[in-house]
Backbone bond lengths (Angstrom), bond angles and torsions (degrees), N, CA, C in turn:
res aa  C-N    CA-C-N  psi(-1)  N-CA   C-N-CA  omega(-1)  CA-C   N-CA-C  phi
1 M - - - 1.457 - - 1.525 110.41 -
2 S 1.281 118.24 139.42 1.442 122.11 178.64 1.500 110.87 -100.08
3 S 1.332 116.17 173.78 1.455 119.87 -174.89 1.510 112.87 -68.46
4 N 1.344 118.47 -20.40 1.460 119.70 177.41 1.522 111.83 -88.64
5 H 1.347 114.87 11.79 1.468 121.59 172.89 1.515 112.61 65.67
6 S 1.332 118.35 31.18 1.452 121.44 173.98 1.512 109.33 -112.89
7 L 1.316 115.62 151.74 1.451 120.06 178.08 1.526 109.88 -70.65
8 V 1.337 117.26 131.80 1.450 120.66 178.47 1.523 110.59 -104.71
9 V 1.332 117.67 -7.18 1.457 120.18 176.38 1.526 108.69 -80.88
10 V 1.330 115.31 156.62 1.459 119.77 179.06 1.520 110.08 -70.52
11 S 1.332 117.17 -36.37 1.458 120.74 -179.44 1.526 109.67 -149.91
12 C 1.309 115.35 158.58 1.465 121.21 176.11 1.518 107.79 -161.98
13 N 1.312 116.36 176.17 1.458 122.11 175.99 1.520 110.34 -110.84
14 A 1.312 115.69 138.99 1.459 121.46 168.54 1.524 106.96 -98.74
15 R 1.332 116.54 123.03 1.465 121.21 -176.92 1.515 109.49 -117.56
16 A 1.330 115.44 119.72 1.461 121.22 177.40 1.520 109.06 -95.86
17 L 1.324 116.40 128.20 1.462 122.56 178.94 1.525 108.77 -120.11
18 L 1.328 116.57 130.06 1.461 120.89 174.16 1.517 106.97 -101.61
19 L 1.336 116.17 107.42 1.454 121.84 -170.29 1.518 113.14 -91.16
20 G 1.322 117.84 -32.81 1.465 121.59 -177.04 1.510 109.27 -174.14
21 T 1.332 116.71 -163.89 1.459 119.68 -175.75 1.519 113.12 -85.40
22 R 1.339 117.28 -16.86 1.466 119.31 -178.18 1.519 110.29 -162.04
23 L 1.334 115.15 146.33 1.461 122.27 173.96 1.528 107.99 -118.61
24 D 1.314 116.96 126.26 1.463 121.63 176.70 1.528 108.05 -90.77
25 L 1.322 116.32 101.90 1.462 121.96 -172.72 1.527 112.61 -107.68
26 R 1.324 117.31 11.06 1.461 120.02 -172.88 1.521 113.11 -64.62
27 S 1.320 117.16 -29.62 1.469 119.50 -174.78 1.531 112.73 -102.26
28 W 1.331 117.76 17.78 1.462 118.84 -178.77 1.531 109.48 -65.34
29 P 1.333 118.21 133.28 1.469 121.24 -175.32 1.529 112.53 -58.85
30 E 1.309 115.78 133.75 1.460 120.74 -179.87 1.526 111.57 -65.30
31 A 1.327 116.45 -30.89 1.463 120.35 -178.02 1.530 112.05 -64.06
32 E 1.327 117.51 -25.34 1.460 121.15 -179.43 1.522 112.57 -97.61
33 T 1.330 116.98 -2.12 1.458 121.49 -175.22 1.519 110.38 -86.94
34 L 1.313 115.99 127.13 1.460 122.14 177.64 1.519 112.11 -95.96
35 A 1.319 117.49 -33.80 1.461 122.31 -179.75 1.522 108.17 -164.40
36 R 1.326 115.53 163.93 1.469 120.82 178.96 1.527 109.91 -125.75
37 M 1.351 113.25 166.24 1.471 121.77 177.46 1.526 112.15 56.08
38 P 1.326 119.18 67.00 1.465 128.09 -2.46 1.529 112.14 -83.91
39 L 1.342 114.72 166.61 1.452 121.85 -175.29 1.523 110.94 -73.49
40 A 1.327 116.85 117.03 1.463 122.68 175.49 1.522 107.94 -109.66
41 V 1.331 116.65 130.87 1.460 120.25 -175.03 1.527 109.66 -130.90
42 R 1.320 114.79 153.33 1.452 121.46 174.70 1.522 108.63 -80.31
43 V 1.320 117.26 135.10 1.460 122.10 -179.59 1.528 108.69 -98.92
44 P 1.327 118.35 120.97 1.461 119.76 175.16 1.532 110.24 -57.92
45 G 1.323 115.50 131.69 1.457 119.02 -175.91 1.508 112.34 99.42
46 G 1.355 117.44 -5.42 1.453 121.27 176.29 1.506 113.99 110.75
47 G 1.315 116.08 137.50 1.453 121.56 176.89 1.516 112.90 108.74
48 I 1.308 114.56 174.40 1.459 122.74 -179.72 1.523 108.70 -129.73
49 A 1.321 116.51 141.98 1.463 122.30 174.78 1.521 108.87 -122.86
50 V 1.321 115.95 138.50 1.463 121.73 173.92 1.526 106.60 -112.66
51 L 1.330 115.55 122.51 1.465 121.82 -171.34 1.526 110.60 -111.38
52 F 1.327 115.34 142.54 1.461 121.37 -176.82 1.524 109.81 -125.94
53 R 1.306 116.12 141.69 1.467 120.14 -175.79 1.523 112.46 -68.93
54 Y 1.348 118.74 -16.39 1.470 119.27 176.40 1.525 112.50 -86.20
55 G 1.337 116.22 20.14 1.462 120.11 168.01 1.508 116.37 96.97
56 A 1.330 118.15 8.33 1.459 121.34 -177.07 1.523 110.83 -107.00
57 A 1.328 115.27 148.93 1.462 122.65 173.45 1.519 107.37 -134.82
58 V 1.337 116.32 132.83 1.461 121.57 178.84 1.523 107.94 -116.40
59 L 1.325 116.23 124.37 1.464 122.50 -172.91 1.530 110.05 -108.76
60 F 1.327 115.51 134.59 1.454 122.18 177.73 1.526 109.41 -119.49
61 D 1.336 115.75 119.28 1.457 121.70 174.58 1.528 111.72 55.60
62 V 1.326 116.61 40.71 1.466 122.15 -179.69 1.522 108.70 -101.13
63 A 1.320 116.09 124.45 1.465 121.27 -179.68 1.527 110.37 -68.62
64 P 1.348 117.98 154.63 1.473 121.02 -177.47 1.530 113.46 -54.30
65 Q 1.327 118.27 -43.48 1.456 120.04 -178.24 1.529 110.65 -66.82
66 A 1.335 116.41 -40.92 1.463 120.09 177.80 1.527 110.82 -65.34
67 E 1.337 116.97 -35.40 1.466 120.43 177.45 1.523 111.27 -64.05
68 Q 1.316 117.13 -43.54 1.462 120.26 179.05 1.518 111.18 -62.07
69 T 1.325 116.14 -40.61 1.469 120.25 178.37 1.525 110.35 -64.11
70 L 1.334 116.45 -42.81 1.464 120.44 179.45 1.519 111.22 -64.57
71 R 1.326 117.30 -43.79 1.462 120.16 -179.34 1.519 111.38 -64.71
72 A 1.311 117.26 -36.70 1.472 120.09 175.79 1.521 110.29 -64.79
73 R 1.314 116.75 -36.40 1.465 120.51 178.93 1.533 111.49 -70.77
74 L 1.319 116.04 -34.61 1.464 119.88 -179.90 1.523 112.87 -77.27
75 A 1.328 117.39 -23.30 1.470 121.57 -173.51 1.530 113.31 -50.35
76 P 1.359 119.73 -47.02 1.473 118.53 -179.67 1.529 113.74 -69.00
77 L 1.328 117.08 -15.00 1.458 121.24 -178.09 1.521 112.69 -92.11
78 V 1.349 116.93 -6.30 1.464 121.71 -175.00 1.523 110.31 -92.36
79 E 1.318 116.08 128.32 1.461 121.19 173.09 1.529 108.79 -94.08
80 N 1.344 115.17 140.80 1.476 121.22 179.42 1.529 110.46 49.98
81 R 1.293 115.13 58.46 1.465 121.47 -176.50 1.524 110.66 -63.36
82 Y 1.338 116.55 135.46 1.452 121.60 178.33 1.530 109.78 -79.64
83 P 1.339 117.43 143.96 1.476 120.16 179.41 1.523 112.53 -56.39
84 S 1.326 116.91 -38.68 1.463 121.38 175.41 1.524 107.86 -136.99
85 A 1.322 115.45 137.22 1.458 120.31 -175.50 1.524 110.66 -76.51
86 D 1.336 116.45 131.48 1.463 120.11 169.07 1.526 108.01 -67.06
87 E 1.332 116.62 150.11 1.460 119.97 -172.13 1.523 110.67 -142.55
88 E 1.325 115.09 144.21 1.456 121.46 174.03 1.523 107.55 -143.34
89 T 1.328 116.86 138.86 1.460 121.75 -173.26 1.519 110.67 -124.50
90 L 1.325 115.07 142.66 1.462 121.74 175.87 1.523 108.19 -135.54
91 A 1.330 116.59 126.38 1.465 120.87 176.90 1.525 109.74 -78.58
92 L 1.343 116.18 137.65 1.459 122.61 179.49 1.519 110.03 -120.51
93 R 1.329 114.93 145.13 1.460 120.44 170.73 1.522 108.12 -133.28
94 I 1.326 116.32 131.95 1.453 121.02 178.60 1.523 107.84 -99.47
95 E 1.347 115.62 112.55 1.453 120.78 -178.04 1.527 109.26 -135.42
96 P 1.347 116.95 89.59 1.475 120.08 179.56 1.523 111.34 -56.68
97 G 1.328 115.89 137.78 1.454 120.82 177.64 1.511 114.45 91.08
98 R 1.345 117.76 -14.23 1.456 119.93 178.97 1.523 110.04 -95.90
99 A 1.312 116.67 147.21 1.465 120.73 178.95 1.521 110.02 -61.08
100 E 1.336 115.11 134.89 1.463 119.05 -179.84 1.527 110.19 -74.46
101 G 1.312 114.51 143.38 1.457 119.89 179.26 1.509 110.65 158.59
102 L 1.314 115.66 -177.83 1.453 121.44 -179.66 1.522 109.95 -89.12
103 A 1.325 115.24 131.05 1.463 120.49 179.76 1.514 109.12 -149.49
104 D 1.329 115.66 127.65 1.470 121.47 178.19 1.529 112.36 54.60
105 G 1.318 115.92 41.09 1.458 120.41 176.24 1.506 115.25 76.63
106 A 1.332 118.15 11.66 1.459 121.10 180.00 1.527 109.31 -132.95
107 L 1.330 115.82 155.48 1.453 121.90 175.86 1.523 108.58 -91.98
108 V 1.312 116.04 119.85 1.462 121.28 178.90 1.521 109.03 -91.39
109 L 1.334 116.18 125.55 1.454 122.82 176.38 1.518 109.43 -118.81
110 Q 1.324 115.70 144.21 1.456 119.35 176.01 1.525 111.64 -76.51
111 S 1.330 115.63 -26.37 1.453 120.65 -178.20 1.513 109.74 -141.77
112 G 1.329 114.49 147.30 1.457 119.37 175.54 1.511 111.10 -104.35
113 G 1.335 116.07 35.15 1.457 120.22 179.15 1.513 112.45 -67.76
114 I 1.316 114.77 164.76 1.467 120.55 -176.62 1.525 111.93 -58.50
115 A 1.322 118.22 -43.20 1.466 120.08 -177.64 1.526 110.75 -60.90
116 Q 1.330 116.99 -42.80 1.465 120.20 178.44 1.529 111.07 -62.90
117 L 1.328 116.08 -42.67 1.459 119.40 -179.60 1.534 111.27 -67.08
118 Q 1.315 116.44 -38.68 1.470 119.71 177.24 1.525 110.75 -61.13
119 L 1.324 116.47 -40.86 1.464 119.96 -178.66 1.523 110.70 -67.68
120 V 1.330 117.05 -45.14 1.467 120.46 176.46 1.521 109.98 -58.54
121 A 1.342 115.80 -44.11 1.464 120.47 -178.91 1.525 111.11 -63.42
122 D 1.323 117.58 -39.14 1.463 121.38 -179.30 1.529 110.59 -59.35
123 V 1.322 116.74 -49.69 1.469 120.50 -177.92 1.527 110.54 -68.81
124 L 1.334 116.61 -42.17 1.461 119.86 -177.65 1.523 111.32 -65.81
125 S 1.335 117.31 -38.71 1.470 120.34 179.18 1.527 111.15 -67.10
126 K 1.323 117.30 -38.17 1.461 120.10 177.94 1.523 110.95 -68.37
127 S 1.331 116.18 -33.91 1.460 119.68 178.37 1.522 110.98 -65.83
128 V 1.338 117.64 -43.13 1.463 119.83 -179.29 1.529 110.44 -69.98
129 L 1.334 117.13 -32.48 1.469 120.03 176.04 1.532 110.48 -66.74
130 L 1.330 116.64 -42.88 1.460 120.15 176.83 1.524 110.88 -61.07
131 A 1.334 116.52 -43.74 1.467 119.98 -179.99 1.520 110.98 -59.77
132 H 1.323 116.25 -40.35 1.469 120.75 179.49 1.529 110.66 -61.38
133 Y 1.330 116.96 -46.14 1.457 119.77 -176.62 1.522 112.17 -79.68
134 E 1.316 117.84 -21.81 1.466 118.77 171.82 1.525 110.09 -62.65
135 V 1.324 116.32 -40.94 1.471 120.63 177.37 1.528 109.94 -67.16
136 R 1.347 116.30 -45.17 1.466 120.04 -179.32 1.524 111.49 -61.26
137 L 1.316 116.30 -43.35 1.462 119.85 -178.46 1.521 110.75 -68.20
138 G 1.330 116.68 -36.67 1.460 119.56 175.39 1.518 111.72 -60.25
139 A 1.342 116.30 -39.03 1.465 120.36 177.59 1.525 111.01 -66.41
140 E 1.337 117.20 -37.02 1.467 120.07 178.09 1.530 110.45 -63.53
141 F 1.331 116.97 -41.52 1.461 120.19 178.01 1.525 110.81 -63.65
142 D 1.337 116.45 -37.80 1.460 119.88 178.27 1.526 111.23 -62.27
143 R 1.337 117.25 -34.70 1.470 120.48 179.12 1.523 111.75 -74.83
144 I 1.319 115.95 -35.75 1.462 120.42 -176.38 1.529 111.97 -76.56
145 E 1.325 117.16 -36.07 1.459 121.49 -172.33 1.534 114.04 -55.35
146 P 1.363 120.17 -45.29 1.468 118.65 -179.31 1.522 113.43 -59.32
147 F 1.339 117.07 -33.45 1.461 119.87 -179.56 1.521 111.11 -73.97
148 A 1.345 116.38 -35.96 1.457 119.28 175.57 1.530 110.43 -65.72
149 L 1.339 117.06 -40.56 1.464 120.56 178.01 1.522 111.16 -64.93
150 R 1.338 116.49 -40.09 1.475 119.76 178.99 1.519 110.25 -65.51
151 L 1.323 116.44 -39.62 1.459 120.13 178.22 1.523 110.29 -63.24
152 E 1.336 116.87 -39.46 1.459 120.66 179.62 1.519 111.50 -67.70
153 S 1.334 117.58 -40.69 1.461 120.25 -173.57 1.526 113.25 -87.71
154 H 1.339 117.72 -32.41 1.471 120.72 -175.33 1.522 114.17 -114.09
155 G 1.330 115.98 -14.24 1.454 118.28 179.59 1.513 113.88 76.29
156 R 1.322 117.87 12.30 1.461 120.79 177.60 1.533 108.62 -154.78
157 I 1.314 114.60 164.42 1.465 120.21 -179.08 1.521 109.23 -134.36
158 R 1.304 114.50 157.15 1.468 121.01 176.74 1.516 108.15 -121.87
159 W 1.310 115.46 85.52 1.471 120.34 178.53 1.503 107.66 -155.31
160 R 1.308 116.06 139.38 1.452 119.86 -176.32 1.517 111.01 -80.93
161 T 1.337 115.14 149.60 1.459 120.73 -179.89 1.519 111.10 -57.76
162 R 1.320 117.42 -37.83 1.459 120.58 -178.00 1.522 111.45 -59.85
163 E 1.323 117.16 -40.06 1.467 120.08 179.63 1.519 110.90 -66.59
164 H 1.333 116.81 -38.18 1.456 120.34 176.73 1.524 110.42 -63.58
165 L 1.329 116.19 -43.60 1.459 119.65 179.96 1.531 110.78 -63.72
166 Q 1.322 117.46 -35.48 1.462 120.30 175.46 1.522 110.72 -62.96
167 R 1.332 117.09 -39.09 1.461 120.65 177.20 1.530 110.23 -63.05
168 I 1.337 116.31 -43.77 1.463 120.10 178.58 1.527 109.85 -60.61
169 G 1.339 116.76 -43.01 1.459 120.71 178.84 1.516 112.16 -60.48
170 A 1.332 116.88 -41.67 1.462 120.89 178.99 1.526 111.18 -64.40
171 L 1.325 116.93 -41.24 1.463 120.28 179.19 1.525 111.42 -66.46
172 L 1.332 117.11 -41.36 1.460 120.31 178.37 1.526 111.10 -64.24
173 R 1.330 116.52 -36.52 1.465 120.20 179.87 1.534 110.59 -66.73
174 M 1.329 116.38 -39.87 1.462 119.66 175.92 1.527 110.73 -58.02
175 E 1.343 114.95 -49.65 1.463 119.35 -176.84 1.521 110.88 -64.14
176 Q 1.335 117.11 -41.52 1.462 120.48 179.92 1.507 111.33 -61.87
177 R 1.331 117.16 -39.73 1.451 119.90 -176.95 1.522 111.75 -72.22
178 M 1.320 117.23 -39.87 1.457 119.90 -178.35 1.523 112.03 -73.50
179 V 1.341 116.30 -43.96 1.459 119.97 -174.45 1.526 111.18 -88.09
180 G 1.343 116.65 -39.66 1.452 120.12 -176.13 1.504 113.78 -83.65
181 R 1.326 117.04 -63.55 1.461 120.20 -173.40 1.523 112.40 -74.99
182 A 1.327 117.64 -47.87 1.465 120.10 -176.84 1.529 112.63 -83.75
183 E 1.342 117.89 -21.47 1.463 122.28 179.42 1.533 110.70 50.31
184 I 1.326 115.32 50.35 1.459 120.36 -174.09 1.523 111.72 -61.44
185 G 1.297 118.07 -35.51 1.456 120.25 -177.01 1.515 114.79 -79.16
186 D 1.331 118.21 -6.49 1.460 121.42 -176.95 1.524 111.11 -98.66
187 K 1.323 115.65 151.96 1.454 120.10 173.80 1.528 109.91 -70.35
188 P 1.331 117.95 147.95 1.465 120.31 178.38 1.526 111.01 -62.85
189 E 1.339 116.03 142.32 1.460 120.21 176.54 1.521 111.46 -61.82
190 L 1.318 116.51 -22.88 1.458 122.07 178.91 1.527 111.93 -54.56
191 L 1.328 117.48 -32.19 1.453 121.37 -176.28 1.517 112.34 -70.00
192 W 1.336 117.77 -20.13 1.461 119.73 175.72 1.525 110.53 -65.55
193 E 1.337 116.00 -37.14 1.460 120.54 -179.61 1.527 112.27 -88.33
194 H 1.342 116.72 -23.24 1.462 120.70 -177.61 1.527 109.93 -130.21
195 P 1.323 117.37 70.39 1.474 119.71 -179.12 1.526 112.67 -63.10
196 E 1.333 117.31 -18.67 1.468 119.89 178.87 1.518 112.19 -67.78
197 L 1.344 116.69 -12.43 1.461 120.42 -179.56 1.528 112.68 -92.76
198 E 1.332 116.87 5.20 1.469 120.75 -178.77 1.536 111.33 -57.02
199 R 1.320 116.94 -43.17 1.459 119.64 -178.22 1.527 111.18 -64.07
200 L 1.337 116.39 -42.86 1.461 120.46 178.58 1.524 110.29 -62.52
201 Y 1.332 116.77 -40.97 1.467 119.96 178.98 1.529 110.60 -63.23
202 A 1.337 116.46 -44.41 1.466 119.69 -179.91 1.526 110.46 -61.42
203 L 1.320 116.53 -38.34 1.464 120.69 179.31 1.531 110.84 -65.03
204 L 1.320 116.00 -46.41 1.468 120.24 -179.09 1.528 111.15 -66.78
205 E 1.325 115.87 -43.16 1.468 120.08 -179.26 1.526 111.03 -61.20
206 A 1.340 115.67 -39.26 1.463 119.39 178.57 1.525 111.20 -70.34
207 E 1.318 117.11 -38.96 1.462 120.41 -178.10 1.525 111.03 -64.08
208 F 1.322 117.11 -42.98 1.467 120.78 -178.25 1.529 112.76 -91.71
209 E 1.346 116.65 -0.74 1.471 122.65 175.95 1.527 111.25 51.12
210 V 1.315 115.42 45.60 1.463 120.08 -174.41 1.524 111.54 -62.63
211 H 1.336 117.40 -50.45 1.466 119.51 -177.11 1.521 111.78 -67.84
212 E 1.335 116.72 -38.26 1.466 119.24 178.90 1.522 110.54 -64.39
213 R 1.319 117.00 -45.07 1.467 120.53 179.88 1.518 111.16 -65.34
214 L 1.339 116.62 -38.30 1.464 119.73 177.45 1.526 110.74 -64.11
215 A 1.327 117.12 -41.40 1.467 120.20 179.42 1.526 110.81 -62.50
216 V 1.331 116.69 -41.65 1.470 120.39 177.54 1.523 110.21 -63.72
217 M 1.332 116.41 -42.94 1.461 120.24 179.11 1.520 111.30 -61.43
218 E 1.318 116.66 -42.67 1.464 119.92 -179.14 1.526 111.12 -63.81
219 R 1.349 116.71 -40.33 1.477 119.24 177.33 1.520 110.90 -64.37
220 K 1.332 116.49 -41.79 1.462 120.12 179.64 1.526 110.91 -66.79
221 L 1.334 116.55 -40.55 1.465 119.94 177.72 1.524 110.62 -61.75
222 D 1.332 116.11 -41.91 1.459 120.00 179.34 1.523 110.78 -64.00
223 L 1.335 116.78 -44.04 1.461 120.40 179.61 1.517 111.31 -64.93
224 A 1.341 116.68 -45.93 1.462 119.47 -179.74 1.520 110.65 -63.71
225 G 1.344 116.92 -41.15 1.454 120.18 179.21 1.519 112.13 -63.01
226 R 1.341 116.39 -44.24 1.466 119.75 179.00 1.523 111.30 -64.91
227 T 1.337 116.51 -37.37 1.464 120.08 179.13 1.521 111.15 -63.03
228 V 1.329 115.67 -47.55 1.463 119.18 -178.01 1.521 110.69 -67.49
229 R 1.343 117.41 -39.79 1.465 119.48 178.40 1.518 111.18 -63.61
230 T 1.344 116.69 -36.42 1.465 120.36 176.74 1.523 110.63 -63.25
231 L 1.334 116.70 -42.56 1.460 120.35 178.11 1.526 110.96 -62.77
232 V 1.340 116.63 -40.56 1.474 120.18 177.44 1.526 110.07 -62.27
233 D 1.333 116.85 -44.37 1.465 120.15 179.47 1.528 111.05 -61.44
234 L 1.338 116.86 -40.06 1.466 120.10 179.13 1.517 111.32 -64.81
235 I 1.329 115.73 -42.36 1.470 119.24 178.90 1.513 110.41 -64.41
236 N 1.339 116.70 -43.50 1.465 119.73 179.40 1.523 111.06 -64.24
237 A 1.348 116.35 -38.59 1.468 119.17 177.96 1.524 110.59 -64.02
238 R 1.344 116.11 -39.77 1.465 119.84 178.02 1.525 110.70 -64.25
239 H 1.335 115.91 -41.79 1.474 118.94 178.30 1.524 110.93 -64.13
240 S 1.354 115.82 -41.16 1.468 119.64 179.40 1.519 110.79 -62.85
241 L 1.349 116.57 -41.74 1.457 120.04 178.48 1.522 110.71 -63.26
242 R 1.324 115.87 -39.49 1.462 119.29 179.10 1.528 110.85 -63.70
243 V 1.331 116.07 -41.49 1.465 120.16 178.26 1.524 110.22 -62.92
244 E 1.352 115.28 -41.37 1.465 118.45 179.02 1.524 111.15 -61.89
245 W 1.334 118.37 -39.51 1.459 121.37 177.74 1.532 110.76 -65.77
246 Y 1.340 116.21 -37.66 1.466 119.25 176.44 1.524 110.30 -61.17
247 I 1.345 114.75 -42.06 1.475 118.79 -179.60 1.533 110.08 -64.36
248 V 1.348 115.24 -44.12 1.471 119.23 178.71 1.528 109.97 -60.54
249 A 1.343 116.16 -43.05 1.465 119.69 -179.84 1.526 110.68 -62.01
250 L 1.326 117.12 -41.59 1.470 120.06 178.94 1.526 111.39 -64.25
251 I 1.341 116.16 -38.93 1.465 119.58 178.52 1.530 110.30 -64.00
252 V 1.333 115.82 -43.36 1.466 119.83 178.94 1.520 110.48 -61.55
253 V 1.330 116.92 -44.43 1.468 120.51 178.65 1.523 109.86 -60.79
254 E 1.343 115.97 -42.88 1.465 119.73 179.92 1.529 110.47 -61.62
255 I 1.333 116.95 -41.73 1.472 120.41 178.87 1.527 110.65 -64.29
256 L 1.332 116.87 -43.21 1.460 120.48 -179.91 1.523 111.17 -63.46
257 L 1.339 116.76 -40.86 1.460 120.00 177.79 1.529 111.07 -64.04
258 T 1.339 115.46 -38.43 1.473 119.25 178.97 1.524 110.58 -65.87
259 L 1.351 117.20 -43.32 1.466 121.09 177.77 1.521 110.94 -63.64
260 Y 1.324 116.38 -38.78 1.453 119.99 178.44 1.525 110.27 -61.54
261 D 1.315 115.89 -43.64 1.468 119.57 178.83 1.518 111.56 -62.84
262 M 1.350 114.84 -38.16 1.465 119.06 -176.70 1.537 111.59 -71.17
263 W 1.312 119.25 -38.67 1.448 121.55 -172.20 1.515 114.63 -97.21
264 F 1.298 118.35 -24.38 1.456 118.28 -173.18 1.525 113.15 -118.10
265 R 1.315 117.93 7.55 1.476 118.67 176.80 1.505 109.98 -127.36
């Protein structure tokens, strides 16, 4: 990396790491900060990292030893740290004068300036976050499916309301993190200051299918949420019916006791 914060290598890899659910970046030293929104920092030992508060870090031209040092430094700042970081990689080539775009499995950029790297990092971090929740949501469907099949075949289910409510909570947390904290469906604020990067953003967004994947996730979240809420309603209806039968039984007992008193005392 040079002092003007541009890549001087012919090619490098951008590596997105999803470390946990949140990164507390409020106290990051100003002396190491290259840009904000999103936060781009100089990595001791060479390279640049772009850090996101939803738990992602994107590394550019960072050597393995420098990466380990950075990850150790980030560890205390990570909330709900994942046992192993999800990862996504994109090859970059800096070729001034050539049209920007994907070629031979790599993203060609005319410049390796901070704004370009921030934009690449924004899309790549959202892609790795989507990949993480695509797996999580698939697991939720795997848990729900046996109960839906049992309901279809037997007309009843054996699952406690509390477990269903936990499933609903997990689904709501996914949606809140993707739509609220990560703002996956929104354009990066960076484009307000650098409208010339609109074409690059459109290219990256199309390549990683961010909006399409988000739309699929939202439909799946809605379906899973409605399924679990339906199961909760069925369980509550069953409990209500049981309570009503208890009440009827108590009334019958009360009537029998009254008749007993009338006829045998």
